[in-house]
C-alpha positions as CSV (number, residue, x, y, z in Angstrom):
1,X,0.0,-0.1,0.1
2,X,2.7,2.3,0.8
3,X,4.6,1.8,-2.6
4,X,1.5,2.5,-4.4
5,X,1.1,6.0,-2.6
6,X,4.9,6.6,-3.4
7,X,4.1,5.8,-6.8
8,X,1.0,8.1,-7.1
9,X,3.3,11.1,-5.6
10,X,5.8,10.5,-8.1
11,X,3.3,10.2,-10.9
12,X,1.8,13.6,-9.9
13,X,5.0,15.7,-9.6
14,X,6.0,16.3,-13.3
15,X,9.9,16.2,-12.9
16,X,9.5,12.6,-11.2
17,X,6.5,11.0,-13.2
18,X,8.6,8.7,-15.1
19,X,10.0,7.4,-11.8
20,X,6.4,7.0,-10.7
21,X,5.4,5.2,-13.8
22,X,8.3,2.7,-13.5
23,X,7.3,2.0,-10.0
24,X,3.9,1.6,-10.7
25,X,4.6,-0.7,-13.7
26,X,6.8,-2.9,-11.5
27,X,4.0,-3.1,-8.9
28,X,1.4,-3.9,-11.3
29,X,3.2,-6.6,-13.0
30,X,3.9,-8.1,-9.6
31,X,0.1,-8.0,-9.0
32,X,-0.6,-9.3,-12.4
33,X,1.9,-12.3,-11.7
34,X,0.3,-12.9,-8.4
35,X,-3.2,-13.1,-9.9
36,X,-1.7,-15.9,-12.6
37,X,0.0,-17.7,-9.8
38,X,-1.2,-18.3,-6.3
39,X,-4.1,-15.9,-5.8
40,X,-6.1,-16.6,-8.8
41,X,-8.0,-14.1,-11.0
42,X,-11.1,-14.0,-8.9
43,X,-10.2,-12.9,-5.4
44,X,-13.0,-12.9,-2.8
45,X,-15.7,-13.0,-5.3
46,X,-14.6,-9.8,-7.2
47,X,-15.2,-11.4,-10.6
48,X,-11.7,-10.4,-11.7
49,X,-12.0,-6.7,-11.0
50,X,-8.8,-6.2,-9.0
51,X,-7.0,-8.3,-12.0
52,X,-8.6,-6.0,-14.6
53,X,-7.9,-2.9,-12.6
54,X,-3.9,-4.0,-12.4
55,X,-3.9,-4.2,-16.3
56,X,-5.5,-0.9,-16.7
57,X,-2.9,0.7,-14.4
58,X,-0.3,-1.1,-16.0
59,X,-1.4,0.2,-19.3
60,X,-1.7,4.0,-17.9
61,X,1.8,3.6,-16.6
62,X,3.3,2.4,-20.0
63,X,1.2,5.3,-21.5
64,X,3.1,8.0,-19.3
65,X,6.5,6.5,-20.3
66,X,5.4,6.3,-23.9
67,X,4.2,10.1,-23.8
68,X,7.5,11.1,-21.7
69,X,10.1,8.9,-23.9
70,X,12.5,12.1,-24.3
71,X,12.8,12.1,-20.5
72,X,13.2,8.1,-20.4
73,X,15.8,8.4,-23.0
74,X,17.7,11.1,-21.1
75,X,17.5,9.2,-17.7
76,X,18.8,6.0,-19.4
77,X,21.3,7.9,-21.0
78,X,22.5,9.4,-17.8
79,X,22.5,6.3,-16.0
80,X,24.7,4.6,-18.5
81,X,28.0,3.9,-17.0
82,X,30.6,6.6,-18.1
83,X,28.1,8.9,-19.3
84,X,29.3,11.8,-17.2
85,X,32.9,11.2,-17.6
86,X,34.9,14.4,-19.2
87,X,37.6,13.6,-21.3
88,X,41.1,15.0,-20.4
């Protein structure tokens, strides 16, 4: 529950939205895999609502990352080993 709240706060702040989308994507992939495994798709007679909502949130996170592809590329470039090394 706390991780989901952190993801929402990160998503709401424009400069950290890709981090929130990445965190949300990871959380929803975990939820989907849990539903496909031990939980089952239907939990407590919800007719698969939680499973469907996890897919919707995953899609929204992917959409945020796609819409902010330039920021994702910049972050990945900055995280690349040796990216900030200046030649002598």
